[in-house]
One Martini backbone bead per residue (centre of mass of N, CA, C, O) as a GRO file, in nm:
protein
   85
    1MET     BB    1  -6.180   2.493   6.057
    2PHE     BB    2  -6.083   2.218   6.167
    3VAL     BB    3  -5.812   2.319   6.277
    4THR     BB    4  -5.933   2.514   6.481
    5GLN     BB    5  -6.086   2.299   6.648
    6ILE     BB    6  -5.839   2.142   6.740
    7GLY     BB    7  -5.710   2.375   6.894
    8GLU     BB    8  -5.947   2.415   7.094
    9VAL     BB    9  -5.932   2.136   7.220
   10HIS     BB   10  -5.641   2.158   7.324
   11GLU     BB   11  -5.696   2.398   7.512
   12LYS     BB   12  -5.903   2.252   7.691
   13VAL     BB   13  -5.716   2.035   7.792
   14LEU     BB   14  -5.509   2.233   7.934
   15GLU     BB   15  -5.749   2.346   8.135
   16HIS     BB   16  -5.775   2.092   8.278
   17PRO     BB   17  -5.730   1.988   8.600
   18THR     BB   18  -5.607   1.706   8.550
   19ILE     BB   19  -5.385   1.799   8.357
   20ASN     BB   20  -5.249   1.996   8.551
   21GLN     BB   21  -5.168   1.783   8.756
   22LEU     BB   22  -4.995   1.617   8.566
   23LEU     BB   23  -4.793   1.855   8.488
   24ASN     BB   24  -4.729   1.934   8.814
   25ASN     BB   25  -4.597   1.670   8.856
   26SER     BB   26  -4.328   1.414   8.922
   27SER     BB   27  -4.403   1.210   8.735
   28LYS     BB   28  -4.326   0.906   8.559
   29TYR     BB   29  -4.308   0.812   8.209
   30ASP     BB   30  -4.251   0.570   7.948
   31VAL     BB   31  -4.543   0.578   7.800
   32ALA     BB   32  -4.727   0.684   7.500
   33PHE     BB   33  -5.052   0.662   7.393
   34VAL     BB   34  -5.122   0.728   7.042
   35SER     BB   35  -5.313   0.876   6.822
   36PRO     BB   36  -5.263   0.960   6.475
   37LEU     BB   37  -5.533   1.140   6.484
   38PHE     BB   38  -5.543   1.454   6.586
   39ASN     BB   39  -5.282   1.412   6.827
   40GLU     BB   40  -5.064   1.626   6.936
   41MET     BB   41  -5.098   1.605   7.245
   42GLY     BB   42  -4.964   1.328   7.282
   43LEU     BB   43  -4.682   1.427   7.188
   44PHE     BB   44  -4.647   1.634   7.407
   45PHE     BB   45  -4.652   1.440   7.648
   46ALA     BB   46  -4.414   1.269   7.563
   47HIS     BB   47  -4.213   1.499   7.571
   48GLU     BB   48  -4.260   1.603   7.863
   49PHE     BB   49  -4.198   1.288   7.980
   50ASP     BB   50  -3.992   1.128   7.817
   51ALA     BB   51  -4.156   0.935   7.620
   52SER     BB   52  -4.261   0.681   7.453
   53VAL     BB   53  -4.414   0.609   7.141
   54VAL     BB   54  -4.745   0.468   7.085
   55LEU     BB   55  -4.916   0.371   6.817
   56TYR     BB   56  -5.279   0.372   6.781
   57MET     BB   57  -5.572   0.186   6.660
   58ALA     BB   58  -5.911   0.122   6.745
   59THR     BB   59  -5.939   0.073   6.441
   60VAL     BB   60  -5.985   0.021   6.129
   61SER     BB   61  -5.767   0.095   5.877
   62SER     BB   62  -5.596   0.190   5.640
   63SER     BB   63  -5.325   0.065   5.482
   64LEU     BB   64  -5.167   0.332   5.471
   65LEU     BB   65  -5.179   0.397   5.775
   66SER     BB   66  -5.060   0.138   5.880
   67ALA     BB   67  -4.787   0.166   5.733
   68SER     BB   68  -4.710   0.444   5.869
   69MET     BB   69  -4.703   0.278   6.161
   70GLY     BB   70  -4.569  -0.022   6.091
   71HIS     BB   71  -4.840  -0.173   5.990
   72PHE     BB   72  -4.910  -0.464   5.811
   73ASP     BB   73  -5.159  -0.587   5.649
   74HIS     BB   74  -5.327  -0.868   5.597
   75PRO     BB   75  -5.497  -0.959   5.307
   76VAL     BB   76  -5.694  -1.169   5.449
   77ILE     BB   77  -5.801  -0.969   5.677
   78ALA     BB   78  -5.723  -0.696   5.508
   79ALA     BB   79  -5.794  -0.498   5.272
   80GLN     BB   80  -5.632  -0.353   5.019
   81VAL     BB   81  -5.610  -0.087   4.821
   82SER     BB   82  -5.457  -0.237   4.575
   83THR     BB   83  -5.693  -0.478   4.540
   84ASN     BB   84  -5.997  -0.383   4.523
   85LEU     BB   85  -6.192  -0.507   4.775
   0.00000   0.00000   0.00000
């Protein structure tokens, strides 16, 4: 069910007039800032505009997710899953 809802949201995004203007103009973009969670649409835009992808997380994430994005949390600042803090 959740996967279906994500697909429906992505379809709505593609139907939005502002997004259509963005896709139909000849502007060039160098970077796409993309949230790593349930945001395949951001990867689509990066591909469409031949832009580099920068993954960002606007909140504190688990240490495993941070590591998968290439950012390793400092154990003094953010407790690691493996430390059981």
